[in-house]
C-alpha positions as CSV (number, residue, x, y, z in Angstrom):
1,M,128.2,44.4,136.4
2,L,126.6,42.3,133.7
3,E,126.2,43.9,130.3
4,L,122.8,42.3,129.7
5,R,123.4,41.9,126.0
6,P,120.2,42.4,123.9
7,S,120.3,39.3,121.6
8,C,121.2,35.7,121.1
9,E,124.6,35.3,119.5
10,C,123.4,32.2,117.6
11,C,120.0,33.1,116.2
12,D,119.9,36.9,116.8
13,R,116.6,36.6,118.7
14,D,115.9,39.6,120.9
15,L,116.6,39.1,124.6
16,P,115.4,42.1,126.5
17,A,116.9,42.7,129.9
18,D,113.9,41.1,131.6
19,S,113.9,38.0,129.5
20,P,113.8,34.7,131.5
21,D,115.0,33.0,128.3
22,A,118.5,34.5,128.3
23,M,121.4,32.2,129.0
24,I,125.0,33.4,129.7
25,C,128.5,32.0,130.4
26,T,131.1,33.5,132.7
27,F,132.3,35.7,129.9
28,E,128.7,37.0,129.3
29,C,128.3,35.3,125.9
30,T,124.6,35.4,125.5
31,F,122.2,32.9,124.0
32,C,118.5,32.2,124.0
33,A,117.3,29.1,126.0
34,T,116.4,27.3,122.8
35,C,119.8,27.6,121.2
36,A,121.5,26.9,124.5
37,A,119.6,23.6,124.9
38,E,119.0,22.4,121.3
39,V,122.1,23.6,119.5
40,L,124.8,24.1,122.1
41,D,124.0,21.4,124.6
42,G,124.4,23.9,127.5
43,I,128.0,24.7,126.6
44,C,129.3,28.1,125.3
45,P,130.9,27.7,121.9
46,N,133.3,30.5,122.6
47,C,134.8,29.4,125.9
48,S,133.4,26.0,126.6
49,G,131.9,27.3,129.8
50,E,128.5,26.3,131.2
51,L,125.5,28.3,130.0
52,V,123.2,29.3,132.9
53,R,120.1,31.5,133.2
54,R,120.9,35.2,133.1
55,P,119.6,37.0,136.2
56,I,117.0,39.7,135.7
57,R,118.0,43.2,136.9
58,P,115.3,44.9,138.8
59,A,113.6,47.8,136.9
60,V,114.9,50.4,139.4
61,A,118.5,49.2,138.9
62,L,118.0,49.0,135.2
63,A,117.1,52.7,135.0
64,R,120.4,53.5,136.7
65,N,122.4,50.9,134.9
66,P,120.9,50.2,131.5
67,A,121.4,47.0,129.5
68,S,123.8,47.0,126.6
69,T,122.6,47.8,123.1
70,E,125.5,46.2,121.3
71,R,124.4,43.0,119.4
72,V,126.8,40.1,119.0
73,F,125.9,37.7,116.2
74,N,127.9,34.6,115.0
75,P,126.5,33.4,111.6
76,A,128.4,30.1,112.0
77,C,126.3,29.2,115.0
78,R,123.1,30.0,113.0
79,E,124.3,27.7,110.2
80,R,124.7,24.9,112.8
81,L,121.2,25.6,114.0
82,A,119.8,25.3,110.4
83,G,121.8,22.0,109.8
């Protein structure tokens, strides 16, 4: 089951479970659509996998299987974003 991580690993932007802007790779590394497109060119910097839109879990299923609260942040990616 997907973790539905709560934030972008690159810019630390909040990505709630129902966000249509969340992008993931096959290892569930999570990025916002902006970072995925403008900084990462659609490729995960961790595994080199393709970044695709994360599916939205229906509210009923989310109540039984909540999203993760653990934030993952990579400052090196943020520095690339600023540069």
